[in-house]
C-alpha positions in Angstrom: -95.4 52.6 -69.6 -91.8 51.4 -69.8 -90.4 53.5 -66.9 -91.6 51.3 -64.0 -90.1 48.2 -65.6 -86.7 50.0 -66.2 -86.8 51.1 -62.5 -87.4 47.6 -61.3 -84.5 46.2 -63.4 -82.2 48.9 -62.0 -83.1 48.0 -58.4 -82.5 44.3 -59.2 -79.1 45.1 -60.6 -78.2 47.2 -57.6 -79.2 44.3 -55.3 -77.1 41.8 -57.2 -74.1 44.1 -57.2 -74.5 44.7 -53.4 -74.7 40.9 -52.8 -71.6 40.3 -54.8 -69.7 43.0 -52.8 -70.9 41.6 -49.5 -69.7 38.1 -50.5 -66.3 39.4 -51.5 -66.1 41.4 -48.3 -66.9 38.4 -46.2 -64.3 36.4 -48.0 -61.6 39.1 -47.6 -62.2 39.5 -43.8 -61.5 35.8 -43.0 -58.2 34.8 -41.2 -55.2 33.9 -43.3 -53.8 30.4 -42.8 -51.0 30.3 -40.1 -47.4 30.1 -41.6 -45.1 27.2 -40.4 -42.6 28.3 -37.7 -39.1 28.9 -39.0 -36.2 26.9 -37.3 -33.6 29.1 -35.7 -30.0 28.0 -36.3 -27.9 27.3 -33.2 -24.2 26.4 -32.7 -23.8 23.0 -31.0 -20.4 21.6 -29.7 -20.1 17.8 -29.5 -17.7 16.3 -26.9 -16.5 12.7 -27.1 -16.2 11.3 -23.5 -14.3 8.2 -22.4 -14.0 6.3 -19.1 -11.3 7.7 -16.9 -10.3 7.8 -13.2 -10.4 10.8 -10.9 -7.9 11.4 -8.1 -8.1 13.7 -5.1 -5.1 15.5 -3.7 -4.7 16.6 -0.1 -2.0 18.8 1.2 -0.8 18.0 4.7 1.6 20.3 6.4 4.0 19.3 9.2 6.7 16.6 9.7 6.0 12.9 9.1 6.8 10.8 12.1 7.0 7.0 12.1 4.5 5.0 14.1 7.2 2.4 14.8 10.9 2.5 14.4 14.0 0.7 15.6 17.8 1.4 15.8 19.5 -2.0 15.1 22.9 -3.2 16.2 24.7 -6.5 16.1 25.1 -8.5 19.4 28.7 -9.4 18.5 31.7 -7.3 17.5 33.7 -7.8 14.4 34.6 -6.5 10.9 31.7 -5.8 8.5 31.8 -8.2 5.5 28.6 -7.5 3.6 25.7 -5.0 3.4 22.6 -6.9 2.3 20.2 -3.9 2.3 21.0 -0.4 1.2 19.4 2.8 2.5 15.8 3.1 1.3 15.4 -0.6 0.5 12.3 -2.5 1.5 13.0 -5.5 3.8 10.9 -8.3 5.3 10.9 -9.4 8.9 14.0 -11.4 9.8 15.9 -10.4 6.6 19.7 -10.0 7.1 20.7 -6.4 6.7 24.4 -6.5 7.7 26.8 -9.4 8.1 30.0 -9.5 10.2 33.0 -11.8 10.1 31.6 -15.0 11.4 34.2 -17.6 10.4 35.3 -18.4 13.9 31.7 -18.5 15.2 30.7 -20.8 12.3 33.5 -23.2 13.2 32.5 -23.2 16.9 28.9 -23.8 15.9 29.8 -26.8 13.6 32.0 -28.3 16.3 29.2 -28.0 18.9 26.8 -29.6 16.5 29.1 -32.6 16.0 29.5 -33.1 19.7 25.8 -33.0 20.2 25.3 -35.6 17.5 27.8 -37.9 19.4 26.1 -37.3 22.7 22.7 -38.1 21.3 24.0 -41.4 20.0 25.7 -42.2 23.3 22.5 -41.3 25.3 20.4 -43.7 23.1 22.9 -46.5 23.7 23.0 -46.0 27.5 19.2 -46.0 27.6 19.1 -49.3 25.8 21.7 -50.8 28.2 19.7 -49.4 31.1 16.5 -51.1 29.9 18.5 -54.3 29.5 19.7 -54.0 33.1 23.4 -53.7 32.1 24.1 -50.2 33.4 22.9 -48.5 36.6 20.6 -45.5 37.0 23.7 -43.4 37.8 25.2 -44.1 34.5 22.0 -43.1 32.7 21.9 -39.8 34.6 25.5 -39.0 33.7 24.7 -39.6 30.0 21.6 -37.4 30.1 23.6 -34.7 31.9 26.4 -34.8 29.3 23.9 -34.6 26.4 22.1 -31.6 27.9 25.4 -29.7 28.5 26.5 -30.3 24.9 23.0 -29.3 23.6 23.2 -26.0 25.5 26.7 -25.3 24.1 25.4 -26.0 20.6 22.5 -23.6 21.1 24.7 -20.9 22.4 27.1 -21.2 19.5 24.2 -21.0 17.0 22.8 -18.0 18.7 26.2 -16.2 18.7 26.5 -16.9 15.0 23.1 -15.5 14.3 23.6 -12.4 16.5 26.7 -11.5 14.5 24.3 -10.3 11.7 21.8 -7.4 11.9 18.3 -8.6 11.0 15.1 -6.6 10.4 12.8 -7.0 13.4 9.7 -6.2 11.3 8.9 -5.5 7.6 9.8 -2.0 6.8 12.3 0.4 5.0 15.9 1.0 5.9 15.9 4.7 6.8 19.6 5.1 7.8 22.8 3.1 7.6 25.8 3.9 9.9 28.3 1.2 8.9 30.3 0.4 5.8 32.0 -2.8 4.6 35.5 -3.3 6.0 34.9 -1.3 9.1 34.8 -2.8 12.5 31.2 -3.3 13.8 30.6 -2.7 17.4 28.2 -4.8 19.5 25.0 -3.5 21.1 26.9 -3.0 24.4 28.9 -0.2 22.7 25.7 1.7 22.1 26.2 2.2 18.4 23.4 1.4 15.9 24.2 -0.1 12.5 20.8 0.4 10.9 17.6 2.4 11.5 14.5 0.7 10.3 11.0 2.2 9.9 7.7 0.6 8.9 6.7 1.2 5.3 3.3 2.6 6.1 4.8 5.5 8.1 6.8 6.9 5.2 4.2 7.7 2.6 0.6 7.7 1.4 -0.3 5.2 -1.2 -3.3 5.1 -3.5 -6.0 2.8 -2.2 -4.3 1.8 1.0 -5.8 2.1 4.5 -4.1 4.8 6.5 -4.3 6.5 9.9 -4.3 10.3 10.2 -4.0 12.2 13.5 -3.0 15.6 14.8 -0.9 16.3 17.9 -3.1 16.1 21.0 -6.0 14.4 19.2 -6.7 10.6 18.8 -5.8 9.2 15.3 -8.6 8.2 13.0 -8.4 5.3 10.6 -9.6 6.0 7.1 -9.7 4.0 3.9 -10.1 5.2 0.3 -8.2 6.7 -2.6 -5.0 8.6 -1.9 -2.4 10.2 -4.0 0.9 8.2 -4.5 4.4 9.5 -4.4 4.2 11.5 -1.2 7.2 10.3 0.8 9.1 11.7 3.7 12.7 12.7 3.2 
């Protein structure tokens, strides 16, 4: 009588154990939670930058020839008394480079200026007398002629005094000097130059300046921009 009940209890226990095993198996087969990614160490180099300027350098081969140049000489002959601009000096247009002995020319110029002042006064007086009817037209013409002659002589003496010095015809650089103080300077008629002057833009390339570059047989091109400084012709 008790065997069927014991068998029923045994079957129930087996079912309970099977259910527990199934639950545990389902829990064990689930996915494990994802692990957080690990950070990989890297070497980083930090550079501190500051504002600076960049320069480009160009290498140009061949001789440097001036765009404009002039061999200068005095118009008068005489001993050299002063050198106002040495070789390599920058000069402006009209600046005196070499002075000759001009004492006699200065005296002649001053005398002509005094005579001109006297003739100017005499001409004004003759004109007043002519307007008053006290002198003739012939006297007025003579006074005007005398004043014109003295004015011409004064201008000639001034020009001779100025021509006894060598001046720069344009702003540039003294490239050569062929005279020394104390020596006798020959005039232009002798065919000897005292100074050789070149324009400053022909002797070098300067940073930021406008320049002209050309090759032999090709037309030059004007360019502007940044250029290296310190490149000078010898």
